[in-house]
C-alpha positions in Angstrom: 100.5 119.1 76.6 104.4 118.9 78.4 103.2 115.3 80.2 101.6 114.2 77.1 104.8 114.6 75.5 107.0 112.9 77.9 104.4 109.8 78.2 104.4 109.2 74.2 108.2 109.1 74.4 108.3 106.6 77.5 106.1 104.5 75.4 108.7 103.9 72.0 112.0 104.0 72.3 114.6 105.1 69.5 117.4 103.3 67.8 119.6 105.1 69.9 117.8 104.9 73.3 117.3 100.7 72.5 121.3 100.5 72.1 121.8 102.4 75.5 119.0 100.2 77.1 121.1 97.1 75.8 124.0 98.7 76.9 123.0 98.8 80.5 122.1 95.4 80.6 119.4 93.4 82.2 118.2 95.1 86.0 116.6 97.9 87.5 118.6 101.5 86.2 117.5 105.1 86.4 116.9 105.0 82.5 116.5 108.7 81.5 115.5 109.3 85.1 112.7 106.9 85.5 113.1 103.9 87.4 113.6 101.2 84.6 113.4 97.1 84.6 115.3 95.9 81.8 114.3 92.4 81.8 116.2 89.6 79.6 113.2 87.0 80.2 114.6 85.1 83.2 113.1 85.1 86.9 113.3 88.8 88.2 116.1 89.0 90.5 118.7 91.6 92.0 120.3 92.1 95.7 119.0 89.6 97.6 119.0 86.1 97.3 116.5 83.4 98.4 117.8 80.9 100.9 115.4 78.2 99.4 115.6 78.4 95.6 119.3 80.3 95.6 117.5 82.6 93.3 118.0 86.4 93.3 115.1 87.7 93.7 113.3 91.9 93.8 112.5 92.6 96.9 109.1 94.8 97.4 110.3 97.9 97.8 112.2 97.7 94.4 109.1 96.0 92.7 106.9 98.9 93.3 109.5 101.2 92.2 109.4 100.1 88.9 107.5 102.6 86.5 108.8 101.3 83.2 109.2 97.5 82.1 111.5 97.2 78.6 111.4 93.7 77.3 114.8 93.1 75.4 115.4 91.5 72.5 115.9 87.8 72.7 113.2 86.9 74.7 110.1 85.5 73.2 107.6 84.8 75.8 107.0 86.5 78.8 106.2 83.9 81.6 103.1 83.6 83.4 102.2 85.8 86.3 106.3 87.3 85.9 104.8 91.0 86.8 101.3 90.1 88.5 100.5 93.2 90.9 103.6 95.6 90.0 103.0 98.8 89.9 104.5 99.7 86.5 103.1 102.3 84.3 104.7 101.7 80.9 105.7 98.4 79.3 107.9 98.1 76.0 108.5 94.9 74.2 111.0 94.3 71.8 109.7 92.9 68.9 111.2 89.5 69.3 108.3 88.9 72.2 105.7 86.5 70.3 103.9 85.2 73.5 102.3 86.9 76.7 101.4 83.8 78.8 98.4 83.7 81.4 98.7 86.6 84.2 101.7 87.7 83.0 100.4 91.4 83.8 97.3 90.7 85.9 96.2 93.7 88.6 99.4 96.0 87.5 96.4 98.9 88.5 99.0 101.6 87.1 99.5 100.0 83.7 98.8 103.0 81.8 100.7 102.1 78.3 101.8 99.1 76.3 103.7 98.7 73.0 103.2 95.2 72.1 105.5 93.4 69.9 105.3 93.4 66.2 105.6 90.2 65.9 103.3 89.0 68.9 101.0 86.0 68.2 99.0 85.2 71.4 98.2 87.1 74.3 96.9 84.8 77.2 93.9 84.3 79.9 93.7 87.0 81.9 97.3 88.8 80.7 96.3 92.2 81.5 93.3 91.5 83.7 92.5 94.3 86.4 95.0 96.9 84.7 92.3 99.6 85.5 94.6 102.6 83.9 95.2 100.9 80.7 93.2 103.0 78.0 94.4 101.8 74.9 95.9 98.8 72.9 97.1 98.2 69.2 97.2 94.7 68.6 99.7 93.9 65.4 98.9 92.0 62.2 100.6 88.9 63.7 98.1 88.4 66.7 96.6 85.4 66.0 94.4 84.3 69.4 93.7 86.7 72.7 92.4 84.2 75.2 89.7 84.1 77.6 89.5 87.6 80.1 92.7 88.8 78.3 91.5 92.1 79.1 88.9 91.8 81.7 88.1 94.7 84.0 90.5 97.0 82.3 87.7 99.6 83.3 89.3 102.4 81.3 90.1 100.3 78.0 88.5 102.2 75.1 90.7 102.2 72.1 91.0 98.3 70.9 92.6 98.5 67.7 92.5 95.4 65.5 93.2 95.2 62.1 91.5 93.3 59.2 93.5 90.0 60.3 91.7 87.0 61.4 92.7 87.3 65.0 91.0 85.0 67.3 89.2 86.8 70.0 87.7 84.8 72.8 84.0 85.9 74.0 85.2 87.1 77.4 88.5 88.9 76.5 87.1 92.3 77.1 84.6 91.9 79.5 83.8 94.9 81.9 85.7 97.5 79.9 84.6 101.0 78.7 84.8 99.1 75.3 82.0 97.3 76.4 79.9 99.3 78.0 80.1 102.0 74.8 79.4 98.8 72.2 75.8 98.5 73.3 76.8 94.6 73.9 75.8 93.3 77.3 77.2 89.8 76.3 80.0 90.2 75.1 82.3 92.1 72.4 82.3 90.5 69.0 85.4 90.9 66.6 83.5 92.2 63.7 82.3 95.3 65.8 85.9 96.0 66.9 87.1 95.9 63.3 84.3 97.8 61.8 84.5 100.6 64.3 86.1 103.0 62.0 84.9 101.2 58.5 83.1 104.2 57.1 84.1 106.7 54.9 83.9 109.7 56.9 86.8 108.2 59.5 88.9 107.0 56.9 91.2 109.1 58.7 90.6 107.5 62.3 91.7 104.4 60.1 94.9 105.8 59.3 95.7 107.2 62.5 95.5 104.3 64.5 97.0 101.8 61.7 100.4 99.9 62.1 102.4 102.3 59.6 100.5 105.5 59.4 101.5 107.6 56.5 102.3 111.6 57.1 101.5 112.2 53.1 97.8 110.9 53.6 97.5 112.3 56.9 98.8 115.3 56.1 97.1 115.8 52.8 93.6 115.3 54.8 94.5 117.9 57.0 95.2 120.2 54.4 92.1 119.6 53.0 89.9 119.4 55.5 91.5 121.5 58.1 92.4 120.8 61.9 88.7 120.2 62.7 89.0 116.9 61.0 91.5 115.6 64.0 88.0 116.5 66.7 85.5 114.0 64.8 84.2 111.4 66.7 83.5 107.8 66.1 80.7 106.0 67.0 82.8 105.2 70.2 83.5 108.9 71.1 87.0 108.5 70.0 88.9 111.0 67.4 91.3 110.5 64.8 93.9 113.1 67.6 93.6 110.7 70.0 94.0 107.6 68.0 97.5 109.2 66.6 98.2 110.6 70.0 97.6 107.2 71.8 99.5 105.0 68.7 102.5 103.7 70.1 103.9 102.9 66.5 104.4 106.3 65.2 106.3 109.3 65.6 103.8 111.5 63.7 102.2 114.0 65.9 99.5 116.9 65.3 101.7 119.3 66.4 104.1 118.5 63.7 101.6 118.4 61.5 100.5 121.6 62.4 103.8 123.3 62.1 104.5 121.7 58.8 101.0 123.5 57.7 102.0 126.8 59.2 105.7 126.6 57.2 103.9 125.7 53.9 100.8 128.9 54.3 104.1 131.0 55.1 105.7 129.4 51.7 102.5 130.2 50.1 102.4 133.4 51.0 105.8 134.5 49.9 105.3 133.1 46.5 
């Protein structure tokens, strides 16, 4: 459980943490005990200078040591192949990012968590292909297009949360993912199927836990009425509401927080 809590925090920054990141500035830093690249949109750099181009680049040892990439405010586009093959585990984007270009995070095989910008508009061709450790992606309503092979061969990708917006998803975007395997679709994964995963009334809690702005009051009211077992109900792809809530990088609500609240409420009810 401690590991899960740590991972959850690594996917999202508080306002105070953003202030600390901005104060540190671009470069590689030991941020909260973790080797972190704070990125400002320029070509990756550090100590050594390339004799031919004059650009200061990361060497392989430094690059391979990075566990978290934080994209600073002011970056609008993540250029093609920018982080190709990095050993990064977590990517956190500021909400200024609008485009992720071709191959940007291709073959980041240890990448497990991504917090996309709330204003993302385009996810490019093969942007996250072969990210074998990636388990979930929550796509904001702003996204207009997800291009060819964007998540191809993300073999553990089972949660692909897409709102009801008219995002254009290319036919091949989710080929050879865990989601495609359980979708009973041998020739692609149509967007209408993705959007209908939690459409039934019995999965109302799933929808709320997976939304971009989940309501603690709504989730708590369901929990209070149905008991903790409501979090363990599996939908057609085998995902529980509890897991959606845990994986969702856009909320601070946790199941433990709800349980603690319920315990306090019950104690108050007994006293009264």
